[in-house]
N, C-alpha and C positions, 0 to 999 in steps of 0.2 A: 138592647131590647129592640126588638123589630118591630118596627111599625109599617103597617102597611098602605100605600096610596091608592085610592080610588079616584076617580074623574072629580068627586065632590069634597076629597079629603084636602085640608088645607092647616096649616101653620096661622094662630091668631097673634098679632104685635098689637100689645095696646098704648098708646101713646106715638105721635109722630114725629116726637124731638129729635135731638141729634141723635140718643143711643136709639131708639125705635126704627128712625132712616137708615139706619147702619145694618140692623139686623133684617130688615124686611129685604134691602138691597142685597145683602148677601147671601139671605137664602133664594130669592126671586134670580141671583145670578148664577146660583145654582140648578135653575129650572124647580124650585119648590113655589108651588102656588102660597100665595099670603095673603091674608088679610088683614091691612092694615087700618086700627079704629083710632079717630082722632076726635075729641070733642068740639074742637073751632071748628069753627065759629059758633057752632050753638051756643056754648059756653068756653066764656073766658076765663083762666088764670087769675087772682090778683096783679101778677106779673107778666101776663101777654097782651098784645092787642091785637095781631097781626094773625089773618087766616092763614098766611103761609105756614108750610112745614117748617121744621126746625129753625125755629124764630129766636134769635140769641138776644134773653133779655138785658143781661147785666152788663155785659162788654162787647165792642165786636174784636179782641182782639186773644188768638188761641195762643200766645204767648211767645216765649221764647223759638225762633226756628235754626237757631244753632246747633250742630249736629254733637257739640261736646256737652249739651245739655239735657236733662233727662226726658223733659218735653219734649227739644227737638226729635231727641232719638225715637220717641215714640208714636210721633208723626212717620217716621222714615218708615217704621214697620208698619204704619197702619195703610200706607202708600205701597208696599211693598206686597201687602194684600188685598190690595183693590178698592181702599177706602173710596166710598162715595162723598163723604163730607171734606176730605184731603184735598178731592177734585174741585170740590165746587170751591174751597178754600185758597185754593189757587188761582183760579180762573175767576177768582173777584177781590183778590188782593186788593190793600191801599196802603203805601209808605207807612211804615212804622218801623224806621231802623232795624233793630234785630228780630223782631215780633214779626209773628204772621199773622194780620188784621185783615179784616174784610170789610167788604160794603154790605152791611146786614141785611140788606132790603133784596141786593141783586143775590147772595149767598141764598138765602130762604126761598127766592124765585127760580132759583138753579135747581135745588134740590127737591122742590116740589115737583118743576116739571119733570123731573128726570124720574121719578119715583111714581107720577102717575101715568107718564110714556109706557112704564115697563108694564110688558104683557102678562107677567106672573104675579103683579101686584093689583089688589081691589081696595082701593081707597074707602074707607066706610066713615062719614064725619057724623060719628054716633058714640053717645059718652057711655064707656063701660064702669055698669054699677057696683059690681061684683063677679069673683071668681065663678058665681055660678048665674052670671047675666044670661038670655036667652039667645045674643047674637055671638056666645062663644060654643053655642052647641055643634057638637061635629069638628071641632077644631081638634086634630092628632095632638099638638103640644098647643101652647100659649104662653106667651112672653109677656110679662108686666114692665112696660119699659115706659111708665107713666109719668118717669121724672120726680125731683125732687117736690113738684105742689101736685101731687096726684088730688083726684079731686076725694072729695070728703068722703064719701059713701064708700067707694074702690077701696082708700085707705082705713078705711075704720073695718072691713071687709079682711083686708091684709091682716092687721094687727090683729084681729081675731084670729084667723087662720094662725098666724106664730105664736100666739099667746104674748104675754108680756105689755110694756108700757109702748108707746111709741116710744123713739128715740127721732130728736130734730136737733137743728141748728137753725140760728137765724143768716142769711142772707141779705146782703144789702147792696144797694144801684147806685152808681155814680152818673151824677147831671151830666146833659148835654145843652152846649151853648150853641147858639148859631154864629157862624165866624165873620159874618159882617159885623155883628155889635163888639168884637174884641179889638180893642184900642191896640193898632198896629204901629203904634208909635212908642208904645211901652212895649208891647208883646215881640219876641224875638225866634227865628226858626234857629233847628238846629236840635242833634240828638249828644244824649251822655257819651263823651269819647270820643265822638263825629260830628263836632260841630261846623262842619261842612256839608250837612245831612240836612235837608228840609223836609225833614218826617215828623217832627214834633213842634208846636208853639210853645214856648217857654215865658214865663210871666213871673218876672225876678222879684224879690222882696230885698229891702233890706231888713236891717236888723231890728227896727221901730215897726214897720210893718209887718213882718212875720209876728212878732210877741202879739200886736193887736189882733191877729189873724187868731191867733192861739187862743187867745183871751175868748176871742169871741166862741170858739167852739167850744169850750170848757164851761162856759154860762149859758150855751142855748138848749134851747126846750126841743126834746125827744118826743117822739111818739111813743108812748108807753105800750109794751106786751099785755096782750088781754091777760085779764088776774088769773088765770087758772093754768097760765104756759110759763116756765121759765125762760128767760133769755139764754141761750147759748149761741156765742158768735163762733164760726170757725176761725183757727188762730190765723191763716193765711190771708184770709178778705175782713180783718177787722175795720167797722165803720170808724173814718177820719175822726169823729170826734170821740169813739174809744181808745183811739192811738193817743190824741192828743191829751187824754187825762192821766195818760200814763208818765207823761214828764214835759219840761216845757222845752225840751231840745228832739224829744222823738221823732218828730215829724221832719225834723232837720238832717236829722242822719238817716231817716226812711222816706219815702213815698216825693219828700221835697227836697233832699238833699241837691246841691248846686254843682257838684264834682263833674268835674268834664264839660260846663259849660261858660259861657264867659257872653258878659252883657254888652253886645256890641255901643250901646251909650256911653258906658263908663273904661271899657276894655278890662275891666276886672268881673271876679267869679262872683257872682251876688252872694247874700248872707243864704236865701232859700231860693227855692223857684216850681212854680206850679207849671206841670206839665201838662198839654190838652193834644188830644191824640184825635185823629182827621175819623169820620165818621163811617165817610162814604169818599168817592173817588173824586167827585167834585170839590173837596174840602169844603162842602159849607155849613158841615156841623162840626163841632168838638166833642170829647166826652174829656172830662177833667180826670186827670189819671191818679188812682190813687184815693177818690173824692167819694167812696161809695158811703152810703150817710143814710141814718134813719133820725137825722134833724127835722120839723116839723116843717111843712112848705115856706111858710113865711118866715123863718128863720135862717133855711139855706138863701133865700134870695139876699137877706140883708147880710146875710156872714162870707158867701162868696163873692158878694160886689165889695167887699174889701181887698179883694185879691189885687193887686195893678194890672192893668189893662180889661178887665173886667168888671169896674165902676158899673157900666153902662150895659152890660150884658142881660141877652136876651134867651132865655131859657124855655130851650127845648123840650128837653125834660127834664122832672125833676127825680132827687135820687127817693127812693123806697126802702120797704125792708119786707121781706115776704119768710114765712116757716118753711124752712127745706126739712122734708121726712125721708128717712133713710132707716134700714133695715140694721141688725146685729148677725152682717153676713156671716161670721163665724160660727156662730149657732144656728142660725137658721137656714144658710144655703149648704148646699153641697159645692166642691172645689169645681165642677162643672155650671152653678150658680142656679141651679135647679132649687125650689124648695123643699125642704125634708117631709114639712107637716103636709105635703100636697105632690108627691111627683106628678110629671107630666107641665107643671107651671116654674116656670124657670124668670128670675128677676135681670133687669139689665139697665145700665146705666147709673147715674145719681142717688136713684134709692139703694142700690145693692153697699153706697159707703166709699163709691170713688168719689173724689171732686176735681170740677174742672168741665170745660164744654171737651176737649181733646181726652179725657180721662173717660168720660161718659158716653162718648163716641167709638172709643178704643172697644170698651166693655159691649158693646153693642156691635158690634164689628163680629169681635170674637165669638160670642154666642151664635150669630146668625152663620158664621163657618163652623162652628161647632156642632149647630144641631142639620146644618146640612146634612156635611158629613155622617152624623147618623144617622141620619132618615135614607141617606143614601148606601149603607153600610158601610164606609169607610171610614176608619182610624184617624183620629185628629188628638194627637196628645195635648197637654198644656206646654205651652212656651216653658222653655228654661227660665230659673229666678234671675240669670244673669241679664237678661232683656228688659228692656222695659215693660213690653207687656207683661209679661211673664213674671216680674216683681209688682207690679198694678195687682196682677188677678190675685196672687199670692198674699196679699193685705187681706184680701178678701176674706182670708180660711185662716188666719194666722188667730187664734184665740186672743183675746186682751180683755183686762177688767173692764177699762174703760173703753170701747171700744169706737175710734173716731174716722170720719171721713177723712180721705186723704188723697194730695195730688201725686204725680208721680215724681218720684225723687231718687236720689243716689242710694239714700241711707234706706230704702226698700230689696235692695238688692246686695247682695253677699258681698261685706268686704273684701278690700283689697289692701294690701299689704307695702306702701312705696313709699318711698322717700321723696321729698319734694314738698311743693305747693299745691295750693287749691286747682290751679288749671293743667297739672300735669296728672293729678287723680282723678280729674273729670276725662282727661283723654285718655286715661287706661279704662276707667269706667265704661268711655265710650267705643274702644277697640273690642272689650271684649264682648261689649253687647251685640255689636254687629256682626263677631264673629259668631260667637251662639247662635245667632238668630239667622244668619244664613246655614248654618248646618243644621238647624231646625225645619228652615223653609224646605232645605233636600229631602227630607222625613215624611212631609206632610202630602196629602194627596194635591193632584194640581192645582196651583194656586195661579 
């Protein structure tokens, strides 16, 4: 469909999180005028507290940066498409071993500055209440990138448009502790498999300490969901107490696995290890890795201080839980992320059913590039499913009896028949993905 742009015509992007900023940036970089709507600071969601754009609320980690991982491949592809988020992440990264982690305040400030400085972007600090909001009048196209914590009025209007019940899951946030409150006589620096690296602080537990922590997690009081909501957790981001309930050794073989770490005090591998990841470049604050939680605040302070080295921990932020809303994408969206029930309105980010910071940003980046091409009357085909971006987008248009959000993973790509272990298969997936993406790039408009 041809879209005629006049001097007053614009694309409206609702929500200035990772997906919204990426989408707005991609459009603006193509010369398309954008009005980017953000309800902060006039109104904050239950999980947000910083008036800057692209606020990271759950963790400061964008996960593995290895090119043989699915998420590492996705980052590479995003960078090659001009990703604003990847640029900001590289510029504000903090040490985190093989992961890409950022100083979240510097990250948000950098993205906010680049968005507000762009001549084609107008940032409007107003909440959009519905798809018929008067502020959207005159938009040639509208992108809803309000995230999984969209305002209740907008979420309700979206439910009305797509029909059916809300689909949702619960996401949990890990606590942050002040670095000066960690007992450095107990904690030690090191990364799994690379003990010489100084990227993580490790709190070692012997068997008795581990079992005491496990019992505390299982017995602790949690914050209950509202009585009309069913609690559905995203499997890859379960609260630590939920993992504890699954078995006495679940944590020891999961986020607390000690493999590759040696306690310098004993020269031995601990029974279990709680890792702390730096929240900022100055390493003044640390995130408890894998300790996303819905425990009541008083319980968190008691139980997490059972961890050796955290007996006197000062908590800068306690864990919390919030509802994440998403649509049944295969039913309500076209492969181009356009609402079937409302042509001209698109969704981007976690509200579509992708899960994770990187995936959300990638979704917004793709949609911005696609819409810019459409407006400028050039073709932008979907990336092949062999690529990370293509596999992620394919997930959103693959019907399922019980559609669930998903991170990028090799299971979303066509299978590879090959003998050998996991490392070899990952390498083959990565090599195929890089080749497919390079060939796709040659066929698309100037990138």
